[in-house]
C-alpha positions in Angstrom: -171.4 62.4 83.4 -172.6 59.3 81.6 -170.6 56.7 79.7 -171.9 56.9 76.2 -169.8 53.9 74.9 -167.2 51.4 75.8 -164.9 50.7 72.8 -162.4 47.8 72.9 -159.4 47.2 70.7 -157.3 44.0 70.3 -153.8 45.4 69.9 -150.7 43.2 69.5 -147.0 44.0 68.8 -144.8 41.3 67.2 -142.0 41.5 69.8 -141.3 37.8 69.3 -139.4 38.7 66.1 -136.5 40.1 68.2 -137.2 38.0 71.3 -137.9 41.1 73.3 -139.6 40.0 76.5 -138.4 36.4 76.3 -138.0 34.4 79.5 -137.9 30.8 80.7 -141.7 30.4 80.7 -142.6 32.7 77.8 -140.0 32.2 75.1 -141.8 34.1 72.2 -144.1 36.8 73.6 -146.0 39.2 71.4 -146.7 42.1 73.8 -150.4 42.9 73.5 -153.1 44.9 75.1 -156.9 44.5 75.4 -157.4 48.3 75.1 -160.4 50.2 76.3 -161.8 53.7 75.5 -164.5 55.0 77.8 -166.4 57.8 75.9 -168.7 60.1 77.8 -171.8 62.0 76.7 -169.8 65.2 76.9 -167.1 63.9 74.5 -164.3 63.3 77.1 -162.4 60.0 76.9 -160.5 57.7 79.3 -158.1 55.1 78.1 -156.9 51.9 79.8 -155.8 48.4 79.0 -154.8 45.0 80.4 -151.6 43.3 79.2 -151.1 39.9 77.6 -148.4 38.3 75.5 -150.4 37.4 72.3 -152.7 34.5 71.9 -155.6 34.8 74.3 -155.7 38.6 74.1 -159.1 38.1 72.5 -160.3 36.5 75.7 -159.7 39.7 77.6 -161.3 41.7 74.8 -164.4 39.5 75.2 -164.4 39.8 79.0 -164.2 43.6 78.7 -167.2 43.6 76.4 -169.1 41.5 79.0 -168.9 44.5 81.3 -170.6 46.8 78.8 -174.1 46.6 80.4 -172.6 47.7 83.7 -170.9 50.8 82.1 -172.6 52.0 79.0 -175.4 54.5 79.6 -174.6 54.6 83.3 -173.6 57.6 85.5 -169.9 57.8 86.3 -169.1 59.8 89.4 -165.4 60.7 89.1 -165.4 61.7 92.8 -166.4 58.1 93.8 -164.5 55.7 91.7 -164.4 53.2 94.6 -168.2 52.8 94.1 -167.6 52.4 90.3 -165.0 49.7 90.9 -167.3 47.8 93.3 -170.1 48.0 90.8 -168.0 46.0 88.4 -166.4 43.6 90.8 -169.5 42.8 92.9 -171.7 41.9 89.9 -173.4 38.7 90.9 -173.0 37.0 87.5 -169.6 38.1 86.2 -168.1 37.5 89.6 -168.8 33.8 89.2 -166.2 33.7 86.4 -163.4 34.6 88.8 -164.0 35.4 91.5 -161.6 38.3 91.3 -159.0 36.6 89.2 -158.1 35.7 85.7 -159.3 37.3 82.4 -162.5 38.9 83.9 -160.5 40.6 86.7 -158.0 41.9 84.2 -160.8 43.2 82.1 -162.1 45.1 85.1 -158.6 46.5 85.5 -158.7 47.9 82.0 -162.0 49.7 82.6 -161.1 51.0 86.0 -157.8 52.3 84.9 -159.6 54.0 82.0 -162.0 55.6 84.5 -159.0 57.0 86.5 -157.4 58.3 83.2 -160.7 60.1 82.6 -160.7 61.4 86.2 -157.2 62.8 85.9 -157.9 64.5 82.6 -161.1 66.0 84.0 -159.2 67.4 87.0 -156.2 68.5 84.9 -153.8 66.3 86.9 -151.7 63.3 86.4 -153.2 60.4 88.3 -150.4 60.2 90.8 -151.1 63.8 91.8 -154.9 63.2 91.7 -154.5 60.4 94.2 -151.7 62.1 96.2 -153.9 65.2 96.8 -157.0 63.3 97.9 -158.0 63.5 101.6 -157.0 60.2 103.4 -160.7 59.4 104.0 -161.3 59.4 100.2 -158.3 57.2 99.5 -159.5 54.6 102.1 -162.9 54.6 100.4 -161.3 53.6 97.1 -160.3 50.2 98.4 -162.5 47.1 98.7 -162.0 46.0 102.3 -163.6 42.6 102.0 -161.3 39.8 103.2 -158.6 42.2 104.4 -159.5 43.3 107.9 -157.8 40.4 109.7 -154.6 42.0 108.4 -155.4 45.7 107.9 -158.5 47.6 108.9 -159.8 50.8 107.3 -159.1 52.6 110.6 -155.4 51.6 110.6 -155.1 52.4 106.9 -156.5 55.9 107.7 -153.8 56.3 110.4 -151.1 55.4 107.9 -152.3 57.9 105.4 -152.7 60.7 108.0 -149.2 60.1 109.2 -148.0 60.8 105.6 -150.0 64.0 105.2 -147.4 66.5 106.7 -144.7 65.8 104.1 -146.9 65.5 101.0 -146.0 68.9 99.4 -142.3 68.4 100.0 -142.2 64.9 98.5 -144.3 66.1 95.5 -141.8 68.9 94.9 -138.8 66.6 95.2 -140.4 64.0 92.9 -141.0 66.7 90.2 -137.4 67.8 90.6 -135.5 64.5 90.8 -137.9 61.8 89.7 -138.3 58.2 91.0 -135.6 55.5 91.0 -135.7 52.9 88.2 -134.1 49.6 87.3 -133.9 48.1 83.8 -134.7 44.6 82.5 -133.6 45.6 78.9 -130.3 43.7 79.0 -131.7 40.5 80.5 -134.1 38.8 78.1 -133.4 35.2 77.8 -133.3 35.0 74.0 -130.5 37.6 73.7 -127.0 36.6 72.7 -124.1 37.0 75.2 -122.7 40.0 73.2 -126.1 41.7 73.3 -126.4 41.1 77.1 -123.0 42.5 77.8 -123.4 45.5 75.6 -126.9 46.4 77.0 -125.7 45.9 80.6 -122.8 48.3 80.1 -125.1 50.8 78.4 -127.5 50.6 81.4 -124.7 51.5 83.8 -123.6 54.3 81.6 -127.2 55.6 81.5 -127.3 55.8 85.3 -129.1 52.6 86.3 -127.9 51.1 89.6 -129.8 47.9 89.1 -130.4 45.6 86.2 -132.4 42.3 85.9 -131.7 39.0 84.1 -134.1 36.3 83.2 -133.1 32.8 84.4 -134.6 29.3 84.9 -134.2 27.5 81.6 -130.7 26.0 81.8 -128.5 26.3 84.9 -125.1 26.2 83.1 -126.4 29.0 80.8 -127.6 31.0 83.7 -124.3 30.8 85.6 -122.4 31.9 82.4 -124.8 34.8 81.7 -124.8 36.0 85.3 -121.0 35.9 85.4 -120.8 37.9 82.1 -123.2 40.4 83.5 -121.3 40.8 86.8 -118.1 41.3 84.9 -119.7 43.9 82.7 -121.3 46.0 85.5 -118.8 45.5 88.3 -119.4 44.7 92.0 -121.5 47.8 92.9 -124.5 47.4 90.6 -127.4 45.3 91.8 -128.3 42.4 89.6 -131.8 40.9 90.2 -132.8 37.6 88.6 -136.3 36.5 87.5 -137.4 32.8 87.0 -140.9 33.6 85.9 -142.4 30.8 88.0 -140.2 28.1 86.5 -139.2 26.1 89.6 -140.5 23.9 92.4 -139.4 24.9 95.9 -136.3 22.6 96.1 -134.9 23.4 92.6 -135.3 27.1 93.3 -133.1 26.9 96.4 -130.6 24.7 94.6 -130.5 27.0 91.5 -130.0 30.1 93.6 -127.1 28.5 95.5 -125.3 28.0 92.2 -125.9 31.7 91.3 -124.9 33.0 94.7 -121.2 33.7 93.8 -122.4 36.5 91.5 -124.3 38.2 94.2 -127.9 38.3 92.9 -130.0 40.9 94.7 -133.4 39.2 94.5 -135.0 36.2 92.9 -138.3 37.1 91.3 -141.2 34.7 90.9 -139.2 31.6 91.8 -142.3 29.4 91.9 -146.1 29.5 91.4 -147.5 32.9 92.3 -150.3 31.1 94.2 -147.9 29.2 96.5 -147.6 31.3 99.6 -145.9 28.6 101.7 -143.6 27.8 98.8 -142.4 31.4 98.6 -141.9 31.4 102.4 -139.7 28.2 102.2 -137.7 29.6 99.3 -137.2 32.9 101.2 -135.7 30.9 104.2 -133.6 28.8 101.8 -132.0 31.6 99.7 -131.4 34.3 102.3 -129.8 36.8 102.3 -130.9 36.9 98.6 -134.4 38.6 98.6 -137.5 37.0 97.3 -139.7 39.2 95.1 -143.1 38.5 93.5 -146.3 40.1 92.5 -146.9 40.5 88.7 -149.0 37.3 88.6 -150.6 37.6 92.1 -154.3 37.5 91.3 -155.7 39.8 93.9 -155.3 41.7 97.2 -156.2 38.6 99.2 -153.2 36.7 97.9 -151.0 39.7 98.6 -152.4 39.8 102.1 -151.4 36.1 102.6 -147.9 36.6 101.2 -147.3 39.4 103.7 -148.9 37.6 106.6 -146.7 34.6 106.0 -143.5 36.5 105.7 -143.1 35.0 102.2 -141.6 37.9 100.3 -139.1 40.7 100.8 -140.3 42.8 97.8 -143.8 43.2 96.5 -144.1 43.7 92.8 -147.6 44.9 92.1 -148.8 45.2 88.5 -151.0 48.0 87.2 -153.2 45.7 85.1 -153.2 42.2 86.7 -155.5 43.0 89.7 -158.5 45.3 89.4 -156.7 48.5 88.4 -156.0 51.6 90.6 -158.6 50.8 93.3 -157.3 47.4 94.2 -153.7 48.6 93.9 -154.5 51.3 96.5 -155.5 48.5 98.9 -152.2 46.6 98.0 -150.1 49.7 98.6 -151.7 50.1 102.0 -151.1 46.5 102.9 -147.4 46.8 101.9 -147.0 49.9 104.0 -148.7 48.3 107.0 -146.3 45.3 106.8 -143.2 47.5 106.0 -142.5 45.7 102.7 -141.1 47.9 99.8 -143.1 47.9 96.5 -141.0 47.6 93.3 -143.6 47.3 90.5 -143.5 45.0 87.6 -143.5 46.9 84.3 -142.3 44.4 81.7 -144.9 44.9 79.0 -146.5 47.3 76.6 -147.7 50.4 78.5 -147.0 49.0 82.0 -144.2 51.5 82.6 -146.6 54.3 81.6 -149.3 53.1 84.0 -147.5 51.9 87.0 -145.3 54.9 87.5 -148.4 56.7 88.8 -148.9 54.1 91.5 -145.3 54.2 92.8 -145.3 58.0 92.8 -148.6 58.1 94.7 -147.2 55.6 97.2 -144.2 57.9 97.8 -146.3 61.1 98.2 -149.2 59.8 100.3 -148.8 56.2 101.5 -145.3 54.8 102.5 -143.7 58.3 102.2 -140.5 56.6 101.2 -138.4 55.6 98.1 -135.9 53.7 100.1 -135.1 50.3 98.4 -137.9 51.0 95.9 -137.4 51.0 92.2 -139.8 50.8 89.2 -139.0 48.4 86.5 -138.1 49.9 83.1 -138.0 48.2 79.7 -137.1 50.2 76.6 -139.8 48.9 74.3 -142.9 50.3 72.6 -143.1 53.7 74.4 -143.3 55.5 71.1 -146.9 54.3 70.7 -148.1 56.4 73.6 -149.3 60.0 73.6 -147.5 60.6 77.0 -144.6 58.1 77.1 -142.4 57.6 80.1 -139.2 59.6 80.4 -136.3 58.0 82.1 -133.1 60.0 82.6 -130.1 59.1 84.7 -131.8 55.9 85.9 -134.9 57.7 87.2 -138.4 58.1 86.0 -139.4 61.7 85.5 -142.7 62.4 87.1 -145.4 62.8 84.4 -147.2 66.2 84.3 -149.8 65.6 81.7 -153.3 65.0 82.9 -154.4 61.4 83.1 -152.7 58.0 83.6 -150.3 58.1 80.6 -152.3 55.1 79.2 -153.5 56.6 75.9 -152.1 55.1 72.8 -151.7 57.0 69.5 -154.6 56.4 67.1 -152.2 55.5 64.3 -150.7 52.7 66.5 -154.1 51.4 67.5 -154.9 51.1 63.8 -151.6 49.7 62.6 -151.3 47.0 65.3 -154.9 46.0 65.5 -155.1 42.2 65.4 -155.6 40.5 62.9 -156.5 43.2 60.3 -154.1 46.0 61.1 -151.4 46.9 58.5 -148.6 45.2 60.6 -150.4 41.9 60.9 -151.6 41.9 57.3 -148.0 42.0 56.2 
């Protein structure tokens, strides 16, 4: 098929009104998406996006449009999306603007994810099953192996995938029956009152979640009080992760976590700059046995490789839209499996829960073959705007069954929340 057109929307939701999504570095986010529709000459469509928090979303929209000459009017082989991805990422001129990082890389993610949404719809399968039923050789070919082979070769990746083949059908059946473990950040936004934190934490436990997450990093005394209240609300058996959103230098991170240690934090997420591999390693040594988790702002698979090689993290938190979409995340999942590090994806943003569930479920079926110590983040915001929204019951994601990547927004939502002329923003 050919791509007839690439359509881009600037979609923004005014979540700053209620401080949903607020943290120490981002106190007033408006969850937003640079949203792509790939339309083919046969009328089929694929939908994808990259996530931002308001101002600057127009930069990603412009970056997506810059890819149009590489997409519009060109053949799209849904059986070889690795080649399609490399066509975008290896472009000699656009690559200069990264390379492989920032707004241009996120723009590529939106387009690549839209192509996988299209492939899933064409095959009549959700993307997690589309990937999970591929031969191992085809999965290996999705990844871009440049810069990775000192840590993981395609041959070793193929071995990992072949080792997982025998249990694929059983794990698929179990996933469809029982779902995938989740944790919730809904109680933990930094702008919430103490009463709201406690109420939402108790509700999370009642709903079946065994892990919640709190934002920290703005004020130590406030964090100690909030973590104490959360621990009292949920009891000793519920995991509480904390997330500093890159707020600290290395020494303050270690000192801050020492003050929170009496309340048994499970992991500290993004304690420092996502580019600081050695800083993460030092923090990991300094806060043990508390785990160190990071990933939502890691720019590409090369940085992930270095984090793993340096023993800098206990938990890898890939993001569906920060790196170059499904294809680069396949490489990241293979790296994590090779190093034995569990993947617990970031999903705090519009549509990220919908998209990233497919990656974790594919990992369970065909890569790591395990859900041990693995959970997908869940936030209870904005799912009503999607055609195939996530379903979380008893603290577990129900496996999606609709074809595609669950990334298609409702037409009415695209119109109402278009920035700056949609009805919501005009008001």
